[in-house]
C-alpha positions as CSV (number, residue, x, y, z in Angstrom):
1,X,207.6,28.7,-6.3
2,X,209.7,29.5,-9.3
3,X,209.5,33.1,-10.6
4,X,208.5,31.8,-14.0
5,X,205.2,30.7,-12.5
6,X,204.3,34.5,-12.2
7,X,205.2,35.4,-15.8
8,X,201.8,35.2,-17.4
9,X,200.0,37.0,-14.5
10,X,202.6,39.8,-14.4
11,X,202.6,40.3,-18.1
12,X,198.9,40.6,-18.0
13,X,198.8,43.0,-15.1
14,X,201.3,45.2,-16.9
15,X,198.7,45.8,-19.6
16,X,195.8,46.7,-17.2
17,X,195.0,50.4,-17.3
18,X,196.1,52.4,-14.2
19,X,198.6,49.7,-13.1
20,X,202.1,51.0,-13.2
21,X,205.6,50.5,-11.9
22,X,207.3,47.4,-10.8
23,X,205.2,44.4,-10.0
24,X,206.5,42.3,-7.2
25,X,205.7,38.6,-6.5
26,X,206.6,35.9,-4.0
27,X,205.5,32.7,-2.4
28,X,205.7,31.0,1.0
29,X,207.1,27.5,1.6
30,X,203.6,26.1,1.7
31,X,202.9,27.3,-1.9
32,X,200.7,30.3,-1.1
33,X,201.6,33.3,-3.2
34,X,201.2,37.0,-3.7
35,X,201.6,39.7,-6.4
36,X,201.9,43.4,-5.4
37,X,201.6,46.5,-7.6
38,X,200.6,50.1,-7.7
39,X,197.5,51.7,-9.2
40,X,197.6,55.3,-10.4
41,X,194.7,56.6,-8.4
42,X,194.5,59.7,-10.7
43,X,194.1,57.6,-13.8
44,X,190.6,57.9,-15.3
45,X,190.0,54.2,-15.0
46,X,191.7,53.6,-11.7
47,X,188.5,52.8,-9.8
48,X,187.2,50.8,-12.8
49,X,190.4,48.7,-12.5
50,X,189.9,48.2,-8.8
51,X,186.2,47.3,-9.2
52,X,186.8,44.8,-12.0
53,X,189.6,43.1,-10.2
54,X,187.8,43.0,-6.9
55,X,184.8,41.5,-8.6
56,X,186.7,38.7,-10.2
57,X,189.3,38.0,-7.4
58,X,187.1,38.5,-4.3
59,X,183.5,37.8,-5.0
60,X,182.7,36.7,-8.5
61,X,180.5,33.9,-7.3
62,X,178.8,33.6,-4.0
63,X,178.8,29.8,-4.2
64,X,182.3,29.1,-5.7
65,X,184.7,31.8,-4.7
66,X,188.2,31.9,-6.0
67,X,190.9,31.2,-3.4
68,X,192.2,34.8,-3.9
69,X,191.9,38.2,-2.3
70,X,192.6,41.6,-3.8
71,X,193.0,44.5,-1.4
72,X,195.0,47.6,-0.7
73,X,198.1,47.6,1.6
74,X,200.0,50.6,3.1
75,X,202.7,51.5,5.5
76,X,201.6,53.8,8.3
77,X,200.4,57.0,6.6
78,X,201.5,59.2,9.5
79,X,205.1,58.1,8.9
80,X,205.2,58.2,5.1
81,X,202.6,60.1,3.0
82,X,199.4,59.9,1.1
83,X,198.0,57.3,-1.3
84,X,199.6,58.8,-4.4
85,X,202.9,57.5,-3.2
86,X,202.4,54.8,-0.6
87,X,199.2,52.8,-1.4
88,X,199.8,49.5,-3.0
89,X,197.5,46.6,-4.0
90,X,198.0,42.9,-3.6
91,X,196.5,39.7,-4.9
92,X,197.0,36.9,-2.4
93,X,196.3,33.2,-2.8
94,X,196.1,30.8,0.0
95,X,195.6,27.7,-2.1
96,X,198.8,26.3,-3.6
97,X,196.8,24.4,-6.2
98,X,195.5,27.7,-7.7
99,X,198.6,28.9,-9.6
100,X,199.3,32.5,-10.7
101,X,198.8,31.4,-14.4
102,X,195.4,30.2,-13.5
103,X,194.6,33.5,-11.9
104,X,195.7,35.2,-15.1
105,X,193.3,33.1,-17.1
106,X,190.4,34.1,-14.8
107,X,191.3,37.8,-15.3
108,X,191.8,37.5,-19.0
109,X,188.4,35.8,-19.4
110,X,186.5,38.4,-17.4
111,X,188.1,41.8,-17.6
112,X,187.6,44.0,-20.7
113,X,189.2,42.6,-23.8
114,X,191.7,43.6,-25.0
115,X,192.6,44.8,-21.6
116,X,194.9,47.6,-22.7
117,X,192.2,49.2,-24.9
118,X,190.8,52.1,-22.9
119,X,187.6,52.1,-25.0
120,X,186.8,48.7,-23.6
121,X,186.9,50.1,-20.1
122,X,184.5,53.0,-20.8
123,X,181.2,52.6,-19.0
124,X,177.9,54.0,-20.1
């Protein structure tokens, strides 16, 4: 998969509160793809970010789930360090017909809007 296929999704993720650093991406020969990034776990909206993304990407609909998964990944903590430094998050897709740009559209349509406006993330 050409790196340009990830442009819309990566540009969107860069605006999401608590996501920081370099966003990596890649795909397999069969068209399955992934995007990996870090979330600042000390950010005031870190867990809001996790919850919103988990809802859309993992379980938005019981009957028609997206072909994506959103979850944490980590090297062995006993060899490296704590989650401040070594916990990452990944979006994986196992359906080559569901492109990264389509994933971005689902997030854009369902996460707070505009996504970079912290007031939109505030919960009552």
